[in-house]
C-alpha positions in Angstrom: -35.2 68.4 149.4 -34.4 71.0 146.8 -33.0 74.1 148.5 -32.4 77.4 146.6 -29.5 79.5 147.8 -30.5 83.1 147.0 -29.6 86.7 147.9 -28.4 89.9 146.3 -25.2 90.4 144.3 -22.1 90.3 146.5 -23.8 88.5 149.3 -21.6 85.4 148.9 -24.0 82.9 147.4 -21.3 81.1 145.5 -19.1 81.1 148.6 -21.8 79.4 150.6 -22.5 77.0 147.7 -18.8 76.1 147.6 -19.0 75.2 151.3 -22.1 73.1 150.7 -20.3 71.3 147.9 -16.8 70.8 149.3 -17.5 70.5 153.0 -20.8 68.6 152.9 -20.7 66.8 149.5 -24.0 68.4 148.5 -24.9 68.6 144.8 -25.0 72.2 143.6 -26.5 73.6 140.4 -25.5 77.2 139.5 -28.2 78.8 137.5 -25.8 81.2 135.8 -23.7 78.3 134.6 -26.8 76.6 133.3 -27.8 79.8 131.4 -24.3 80.1 130.0 -24.5 76.5 128.6 -27.7 77.5 126.7 -25.8 80.2 124.8 -23.9 77.6 122.8 -24.0 78.2 119.0 -26.9 76.5 117.3 -29.1 76.3 120.4 -32.6 77.8 120.4 -31.6 80.4 123.0 -28.6 81.4 120.8 -30.8 81.8 117.7 -33.4 83.8 119.5 -30.8 86.2 121.1 -29.3 86.9 117.7 -32.7 87.3 116.1 -33.7 89.9 118.7 -30.4 91.7 119.5 -28.6 91.3 116.1 -25.3 89.9 115.0 -23.4 92.4 116.9 -23.8 90.0 119.8 -21.6 87.5 118.2 -17.8 87.5 118.8 -15.1 86.5 116.4 -15.5 82.9 117.4 -19.2 82.8 116.5 -20.3 82.8 120.2 -22.5 85.1 122.1 -20.5 88.0 123.4 -21.8 88.0 127.0 -20.0 91.2 127.9 -21.4 93.1 125.0 -24.9 91.7 125.7 -24.6 92.8 129.3 -23.8 96.3 128.1 -26.8 96.3 125.9 -29.2 95.4 128.6 -27.5 97.5 131.3 -29.9 100.3 132.3 -32.3 99.2 129.5 -35.3 97.5 131.2 -37.0 96.6 128.0 -33.9 94.9 126.6 -33.3 93.1 129.9 -36.9 92.0 130.0 -36.7 90.5 126.5 -33.4 88.7 127.3 -34.9 87.2 130.5 -38.0 86.1 128.5 -35.6 84.2 126.2 -33.3 82.7 128.8 -35.3 82.1 132.0 -37.8 79.5 130.8 -35.0 77.5 129.1 -32.8 77.7 132.2 -35.7 76.6 134.4 -36.5 73.6 132.3 -32.9 72.4 132.3 -32.5 73.0 136.1 -35.7 71.0 136.7 -34.3 68.2 134.6 -31.0 68.3 136.5 -32.6 68.2 139.9 -34.7 65.2 138.9 -31.5 63.4 137.9 -29.9 64.2 141.3 -33.1 63.0 143.1 -32.6 59.7 141.3 -29.4 59.2 143.3 -31.3 59.7 146.6 -29.5 62.8 147.6 -30.9 64.2 150.9 -30.4 67.8 149.8 -29.9 69.3 146.3 -28.9 73.0 146.1 -29.7 75.5 143.3 -28.1 78.9 143.4 -30.0 81.9 142.0 -30.4 85.6 142.8 -33.7 85.9 141.0 -35.3 82.6 142.0 -38.7 84.0 143.2 -39.2 86.0 140.0 -38.2 83.1 137.7 -40.5 80.3 138.7 -38.2 78.4 141.2 -41.0 78.2 143.7 -42.5 75.5 141.5 -39.9 73.0 142.4 -37.7 74.3 145.3 -38.8 73.1 148.7 -37.0 75.8 150.7 -35.2 79.1 150.1 -32.1 80.0 152.1 -31.1 83.7 152.1 -27.4 84.6 152.1 -27.2 88.0 153.8 -24.4 90.5 153.9 -24.5 94.2 154.8 -24.7 96.5 151.8 -21.3 98.0 152.6 -19.7 94.5 152.5 -21.4 93.7 149.3 -20.3 96.9 147.6 -16.7 96.3 148.8 -16.7 92.7 147.4 -18.2 93.8 144.0 -15.6 96.5 143.7 -12.7 94.4 144.7 -13.5 91.0 143.1 -15.4 92.1 140.0 -14.1 95.6 139.5 -17.6 97.0 139.2 -18.1 100.7 139.2 -20.4 102.6 141.7 -23.0 103.2 138.9 -23.1 99.5 137.9 -23.4 98.4 141.5 -26.2 100.9 142.1 -28.0 99.6 139.0 -27.7 96.0 140.1 -29.0 96.7 143.6 -32.0 98.6 142.1 -32.8 95.7 139.8 -32.7 93.1 142.6 -35.0 92.4 145.5 -34.2 94.1 148.8 -33.4 92.7 152.2 -37.0 92.8 153.4 -38.2 90.8 150.5 -35.7 88.0 151.0 -36.4 87.9 154.7 -40.1 87.6 154.1 -39.8 84.9 151.4 -37.0 82.7 152.6 -37.0 79.9 155.2 -33.5 80.4 156.6 -31.0 83.2 156.8 -27.2 82.6 156.5 -25.2 85.6 157.6 -22.1 86.1 155.5 -20.7 89.5 156.6 -17.0 90.3 156.2 -16.4 89.7 159.8 -17.7 86.1 159.7 -14.9 83.5 159.6 -15.2 80.4 157.4 -15.2 77.9 160.3 -18.2 79.6 162.0 -20.0 79.7 158.7 -19.3 76.0 158.1 -20.5 75.2 161.6 -23.7 77.1 161.1 -24.4 75.5 157.7 -23.7 72.1 159.2 -26.3 72.7 161.9 -28.8 73.9 159.3 -28.3 70.7 157.2 -28.7 68.5 160.2 -32.0 70.2 161.2 -33.4 69.7 157.7 -32.5 66.0 157.1 -33.7 64.6 160.5 
């Protein structure tokens, strides 16, 4: 079974994935890390980004300056759309290849983490979607304290992502990860969820 862990920014997707990996020995693929690997100099994605966004995107080491690129597409829907058109198909192909490799090892569950799974074609190979939910106030607090995001940046991110209703309507399970949830309770709930799925 391929399970996609999804949810909005600051919901704690990575935290849940760490539990799945460290407490339950489940293989986890982080879509952001996969995309980052495609930015390597000389790759097709690298060439297409520079072709479209210009050489200002390259840092002094000849690599894509992800922070600069993030600033370019921030609050620029057309630029973001173009960047996604370049990166998403390549990311999807590589993730599909990786999940196939894990399936060859007979893993019961393989996990893929993505905030934009439903919009990026993950429904073509993921068997289930598990929504990591946290109240908006908790998410804002986390993004401010762990990533030092401004109010404007947080608001823009929230506007660009699907809302709570969408995730609830399109996901098979909900994992509550509010600030008042302790780790042991979360581990226990995830363990019950896994046991239900692999019967």
